[in-house]
C-alpha positions as CSV (number, residue, x, y, z in Angstrom):
1,M,32.6,27.6,38.4
2,D,34.2,29.7,35.2
3,Q,33.2,30.1,31.7
4,S,35.1,27.1,30.6
5,S,33.9,24.7,32.7
6,L,30.3,25.8,32.2
7,L,30.9,25.3,28.2
8,Y,32.0,22.0,28.8
9,A,29.2,20.9,31.0
10,G,26.5,22.6,28.1
11,L,28.5,20.2,25.7
12,V,28.5,17.4,27.9
13,L,25.0,17.5,28.5
14,G,24.1,18.3,24.8
15,A,25.8,14.9,23.6
16,V,24.3,12.9,26.2
17,T,20.6,14.1,25.1
18,V,21.5,13.4,22.0
19,L,22.9,10.0,22.3
20,T,19.8,9.1,25.0
21,L,17.4,10.3,22.1
22,Y,19.5,8.5,19.4
23,A,19.0,5.1,21.8
24,L,15.3,6.3,22.2
25,V,14.6,5.7,18.5
26,V,16.2,2.7,18.2
27,L,14.5,1.2,20.9
28,I,11.2,1.8,19.7
29,S,11.6,1.6,16.1
30,P,9.9,-1.5,14.6
31,E,12.3,-3.7,13.0
32,L,11.6,-5.6,9.2
33,L,9.2,-8.1,9.6
34,V,10.8,-11.4,9.3
35,P,8.5,-14.1,8.4
36,H,7.7,-17.4,10.0
37,D,8.5,-20.6,8.3
38,S,4.4,-21.4,7.9
39,E,4.0,-17.8,6.5
40,K,5.9,-19.0,3.6
41,S,3.3,-20.8,1.9
42,Y,-0.4,-20.8,0.9
43,V,-3.4,-22.7,1.0
44,S,-6.0,-22.6,-2.1
45,P,-9.7,-24.2,-2.6
46,S,-7.5,-26.8,-4.3
47,S,-5.2,-27.4,-2.0
48,P,-7.0,-26.1,1.3
49,D,-4.4,-28.7,3.4
50,T,-1.4,-29.2,1.7
51,P,0.5,-25.9,2.1
52,Q,2.4,-24.6,-1.4
53,P,5.6,-22.8,-1.1
54,L,4.9,-18.9,-2.0
55,G,6.9,-16.9,-4.7
56,R,9.4,-14.0,-4.5
57,I,9.1,-10.4,-5.4
58,S,13.0,-11.1,-6.5
59,D,11.3,-13.9,-8.8
60,P,10.0,-12.9,-12.8
61,P,6.5,-11.8,-12.9
62,S,4.4,-14.8,-14.3
63,I,1.5,-13.2,-14.2
64,D,-0.2,-9.9,-15.5
65,L,-1.4,-8.3,-12.3
66,S,-1.5,-9.7,-8.0
67,V,-4.4,-8.2,-6.3
68,I,-3.1,-8.0,-2.6
69,I,-5.7,-8.2,0.0
70,P,-5.1,-7.6,3.9
71,A,-7.8,-8.9,5.5
72,Y,-8.2,-8.9,9.8
73,N,-11.6,-10.4,10.5
74,E,-13.0,-9.9,7.4
75,S,-15.5,-13.1,7.1
76,K,-18.5,-11.3,6.9
77,R,-17.1,-8.1,4.2
78,L,-14.6,-10.3,2.3
79,P,-17.0,-12.3,-0.1
80,D,-19.1,-9.2,-1.7
81,M,-15.4,-7.7,-2.3
82,L,-14.1,-10.6,-3.9
83,A,-17.2,-11.2,-6.1
84,T,-17.0,-7.6,-7.1
85,T,-13.4,-7.6,-7.9
86,I,-13.7,-10.7,-10.3
87,A,-16.5,-9.7,-11.9
88,H,-14.8,-6.6,-12.9
89,L,-11.5,-8.7,-13.9
90,D,-13.4,-11.1,-16.2
91,S,-16.0,-8.7,-17.8
92,T,-14.2,-8.4,-20.9
93,P,-12.6,-10.6,-23.9
94,S,-8.5,-10.1,-24.5
95,R,-8.3,-7.5,-26.7
96,A,-5.0,-4.7,-27.5
97,P,-4.7,-2.1,-25.1
98,S,-5.3,1.2,-27.2
99,P,-2.8,3.8,-26.5
100,P,-3.0,5.7,-23.6
101,P,-3.6,9.6,-24.2
102,E,-0.9,11.9,-23.1
103,G,-1.6,14.5,-20.4
104,D,-4.3,12.7,-18.1
105,V,-2.3,12.2,-15.2
106,D,-0.2,14.2,-12.6
107,I,3.5,12.9,-11.4
108,D,3.9,14.4,-8.1
109,V,1.7,17.3,-8.6
110,D,-1.3,15.5,-7.1
111,L,-5.3,16.3,-8.2
112,E,-5.5,19.5,-9.8
113,P,-9.2,21.0,-10.0
114,E,-9.1,20.6,-13.6
115,H,-8.4,16.8,-13.1
116,P,-11.9,15.9,-12.1
117,P,-12.8,12.1,-11.5
118,L,-13.7,10.1,-14.4
119,S,-17.4,9.0,-14.0
120,K,-16.7,5.7,-15.9
121,P,-13.6,4.4,-15.6
122,P,-12.0,3.5,-18.9
123,P,-13.0,-0.3,-20.4
124,P,-11.5,-3.5,-18.9
125,L,-8.8,-5.2,-20.0
126,R,-8.8,-9.0,-19.6
127,R,-5.7,-10.1,-17.4
128,T,-4.3,-13.1,-16.1
129,Y,-4.5,-12.6,-12.4
130,E,-4.1,-13.7,-8.6
131,L,-6.4,-12.7,-5.5
132,I,-4.0,-13.2,-2.6
133,I,-5.5,-12.8,0.6
134,V,-3.0,-12.3,3.6
135,D,-5.3,-13.5,7.2
136,D,-3.9,-10.9,9.5
137,G,-4.1,-13.4,12.2
138,S,-8.0,-13.3,12.1
139,S,-9.9,-14.5,15.3
140,D,-12.8,-15.6,13.1
141,D,-13.3,-17.7,9.8
142,T,-11.8,-15.4,7.4
143,P,-9.5,-18.0,5.8
144,S,-12.3,-20.6,5.3
145,A,-14.6,-17.8,4.1
146,A,-12.4,-17.2,1.4
147,L,-11.7,-20.8,0.6
148,A,-15.2,-21.0,0.4
149,F,-15.6,-18.1,-2.6
150,G,-12.6,-19.9,-3.9
151,R,-14.3,-23.1,-4.4
152,E,-17.4,-21.7,-6.1
153,H,-15.5,-19.6,-8.6
154,P,-12.8,-23.0,-9.2
155,H,-11.7,-20.6,-12.4
156,V,-9.7,-18.1,-9.9
157,E,-6.5,-18.2,-8.6
158,L,-7.0,-17.7,-5.4
159,R,-4.4,-17.7,-2.6
160,V,-5.0,-17.8,1.1
161,V,-1.5,-16.8,3.1
162,K,-2.2,-17.1,7.3
163,L,0.4,-15.1,9.2
164,E,0.8,-16.4,12.9
165,H,0.2,-13.1,14.9
166,N,-1.6,-9.9,14.0
167,V,0.9,-7.6,12.4
168,G,-1.0,-4.8,11.3
169,K,-2.2,-3.6,8.0
170,G,1.1,-2.5,6.9
171,G,2.6,-6.0,7.1
172,A,0.2,-8.0,5.8
173,V,0.0,-5.8,2.8
174,R,3.8,-5.7,3.0
175,H,4.0,-10.0,3.3
176,G,1.7,-10.1,0.3
177,M,3.9,-7.9,-2.1
178,L,7.1,-9.8,-1.0
179,H,5.5,-13.0,-2.4
180,A,3.2,-12.2,-5.2
181,R,3.6,-12.9,-9.4
182,G,2.3,-10.3,-11.1
183,A,3.8,-7.6,-13.2
184,R,1.6,-5.1,-11.8
185,L,0.6,-5.1,-8.1
186,L,-2.7,-3.8,-6.2
187,M,-3.0,-3.4,-2.7
188,V,-6.8,-2.9,-2.1
189,D,-9.0,-3.2,1.1
190,A,-11.2,-6.0,2.1
191,D,-14.0,-3.7,2.4
192,G,-14.9,-2.9,-0.7
193,A,-14.9,0.6,-0.1
194,T,-13.3,1.9,-3.5
195,R,-14.7,0.9,-6.8
196,F,-12.4,-1.8,-8.2
197,A,-13.5,-1.0,-11.9
198,D,-11.5,2.3,-10.9
199,L,-7.9,-0.5,-11.5
200,E,-8.5,0.8,-15.1
201,V,-7.8,4.5,-14.4
202,L,-4.7,3.4,-12.4
203,W,-3.7,1.0,-14.7
204,R,-3.8,3.9,-17.8
205,D,-2.3,6.2,-15.9
206,M,0.5,3.8,-15.3
207,D,0.8,3.1,-19.0
208,I,1.5,6.7,-19.0
209,V,4.4,7.4,-16.5
210,L,6.0,4.4,-17.9
211,K,6.1,5.5,-21.3
212,R,7.5,9.0,-20.0
213,Q,10.2,7.0,-18.6
214,G,11.2,5.6,-21.8
215,E,12.9,2.2,-23.2
216,Q,16.1,3.0,-21.4
217,R,14.3,2.1,-18.3
218,L,13.3,-1.7,-19.4
219,K,15.2,-4.6,-18.5
220,D,15.0,-8.0,-19.2
221,G,11.6,-7.2,-20.6
222,E,10.2,-6.4,-17.2
223,E,8.6,-2.6,-17.0
224,G,10.4,0.4,-15.1
225,A,9.3,1.4,-11.9
226,A,6.4,3.5,-11.0
227,V,3.6,3.9,-8.6
228,V,0.1,5.0,-9.0
229,I,-2.4,5.7,-6.1
230,G,-6.1,6.2,-5.8
231,S,-6.9,9.3,-3.8
232,R,-10.1,10.8,-2.5
233,A,-9.0,14.0,-2.0
234,H,-11.6,15.4,-4.4
235,L,-14.4,14.0,-2.8
236,V,-13.6,16.1,0.7
237,K,-16.2,18.9,0.2
238,T,-18.9,15.9,-1.2
239,E,-21.4,14.0,0.6
240,A,-19.3,11.2,0.8
241,V,-17.1,12.6,3.2
242,V,-19.6,15.0,4.4
243,K,-22.0,12.6,5.4
244,R,-18.8,10.4,6.8
245,S,-18.9,9.7,10.3
246,L,-17.1,12.5,12.5
247,L,-14.6,10.5,14.1
248,R,-13.3,9.5,10.3
249,N,-13.5,12.7,9.2
250,I,-11.3,14.0,12.2
251,L,-9.2,11.6,11.9
252,M,-8.8,12.5,8.3
253,Y,-8.4,16.3,9.1
254,A,-5.8,15.6,12.0
255,L,-3.6,13.0,9.7
256,H,-3.3,15.9,6.9
257,T,-2.4,18.3,9.4
258,L,0.5,16.1,10.8
259,L,1.7,15.4,7.5
260,R,2.1,19.0,6.6
261,I,3.7,19.3,9.8
262,L,5.9,16.6,9.5
263,G,7.3,17.5,5.8
264,V,5.3,14.2,4.5
265,G,2.3,16.3,3.0
266,H,3.3,16.2,-0.9
267,I,0.6,13.4,-1.4
268,R,-3.1,14.8,-0.7
269,D,-4.6,11.4,0.3
270,T,-1.6,9.2,1.4
271,Q,-4.1,6.6,3.2
272,C,-6.3,5.4,0.3
273,G,-6.3,1.7,0.3
274,F,-6.3,1.5,-3.5
275,K,-2.5,1.5,-4.8
276,L,-1.0,-0.2,-7.7
277,F,3.0,-0.8,-8.2
278,S,4.9,-2.1,-10.7
279,R,7.1,-5.0,-10.1
280,R,10.2,-3.2,-10.4
281,A,8.8,-0.6,-8.0
282,A,7.4,-3.2,-5.2
283,R,10.5,-5.0,-5.5
284,A,12.4,-1.9,-4.1
285,L,10.2,-0.4,-1.8
286,F,8.7,-3.2,0.0
287,P,11.5,-5.1,1.6
288,A,12.9,-1.1,2.8
289,Q,9.4,-0.8,4.7
290,H,9.5,-0.9,8.5
291,L,6.0,-0.1,9.6
292,P,3.7,-3.0,10.3
293,G,0.7,-0.3,11.3
294,W,-1.5,2.3,9.4
295,A,1.1,4.9,8.7
296,F,2.6,2.0,6.2
297,D,1.3,4.0,3.2
298,V,3.6,6.9,4.2
299,E,6.6,5.2,4.5
300,L,6.5,4.0,1.3
301,L,5.8,7.2,-0.3
302,L,8.9,8.3,1.3
303,L,10.7,5.7,-0.3
304,A,9.3,6.2,-3.5
305,R,10.4,9.7,-3.5
306,A,13.5,8.8,-1.8
307,A,14.6,5.9,-4.7
308,G,13.3,8.5,-7.5
309,V,10.0,6.1,-7.8
310,P,7.4,8.1,-9.9
311,V,4.5,8.4,-8.1
312,A,0.9,9.2,-9.9
313,E,-2.2,10.3,-7.8
314,V,-5.4,10.1,-9.7
315,P,-9.0,10.3,-8.3
316,V,-10.7,7.0,-7.7
317,A,-15.0,6.6,-6.6
318,W,-15.4,5.6,-2.7
319,H,-17.7,5.5,0.0
320,E,-18.4,4.5,3.7
321,V,-18.5,0.7,4.3
322,G,-19.5,-0.1,7.7
323,G,-17.7,-2.7,9.9
324,S,-14.2,-0.6,10.3
325,K,-11.4,-1.8,12.1
326,L,-10.2,1.6,12.7
327,N,-10.4,2.9,16.6
328,V,-9.9,6.6,16.0
329,V,-8.5,7.4,19.5
330,L,-6.1,4.5,19.9
331,D,-5.0,4.6,16.4
332,S,-4.2,8.3,16.1
333,V,-2.0,7.9,18.5
334,G,-0.4,4.9,16.9
335,M,-0.1,7.0,13.5
336,F,1.0,10.4,15.4
337,R,4.3,7.7,17.2
338,D,4.8,6.0,13.6
339,L,5.0,9.2,11.5
340,L,7.4,10.6,14.8
341,L,9.4,7.4,14.4
342,L,9.5,7.9,10.4
343,K,11.0,11.3,10.2
344,A,13.7,10.4,12.7
345,N,14.6,7.4,11.4
346,F,14.6,9.3,7.9
347,T,16.7,12.1,8.8
348,L,19.1,9.8,10.8
349,G,19.3,7.4,8.0
350,R,18.7,4.4,9.3
351,W,15.6,4.1,7.2
352,G,15.9,4.6,3.4
353,P,15.4,2.8,0.2
354,T,18.3,0.5,-0.3
355,P,21.1,1.7,-2.5
356,S,20.2,-0.7,-5.2
357,A,16.7,0.5,-5.3
358,R,17.3,4.2,-6.3
359,T,16.5,4.8,-9.9
């Protein structure tokens, strides 16, 4: 076989390999989740047997804050978490917010040593709010526990959305975000591991981020796009992490290593389940989110970077709570696979923010 034939064979083999890898990425990559008709409605303590239609993220906001709580078999932990949540949200009378101080937030710089966690969060503001519990196909009585809590607190706007099948934490969060009514939207884990009062830290820093964007970012009276995420990075060498289970520490360090290798390590703690989105940011990011599993946080942060949505990372208080659904071996393998798919799909241009979402 002459040299030209070898070159031709090499080119054909290379082309076949590339096409095969592309087809494999397409084949195993998740598509955007499409909700069932039953998932487009919610039940509430006042209407437990008659589902009501959910709103849409494309609608204008009608309340100050939506709290999105993904829940899978959380009947035991959820009531305590909800009690802590409403105790904070109902804790003070209405008052005008004071101007936020400049310089207390790091945008896309992550946490610095001179930015320690606050020992006491800023005083809260009374806000109109809703709690959206997204039941991710639980096999226990999580929806009943949520509704029972709501009946004991009739002043709370509590909505329970039941997904027909377990889709994963990312899919449950996405569903809640796409149907929330708040001007700002908070995703928070059902275990109550993060101090809910630190919402005020995220809220204050979002005020700062939006102020820096300037008046030209405001349209139709709605805030600009911004994301502020809670971070446990400052706890790495403290008792909170040192005393944390060995398996979870192994998972944490493995994830950080993978993020650096794959080039998505610009945020020091991607996995903290305490993230605040302006409505414009949620509208830009969540419709484009594909991953339904544990790696969805990474996808959202990459979407934000690609869309030009500013992200601030601030320290929050956190402690481990028993009863985690995390399986270190299986979920580590799943996250590694999802991160590879995420990198491949972004590189190939298959995934990313919609053109209208870019700021």
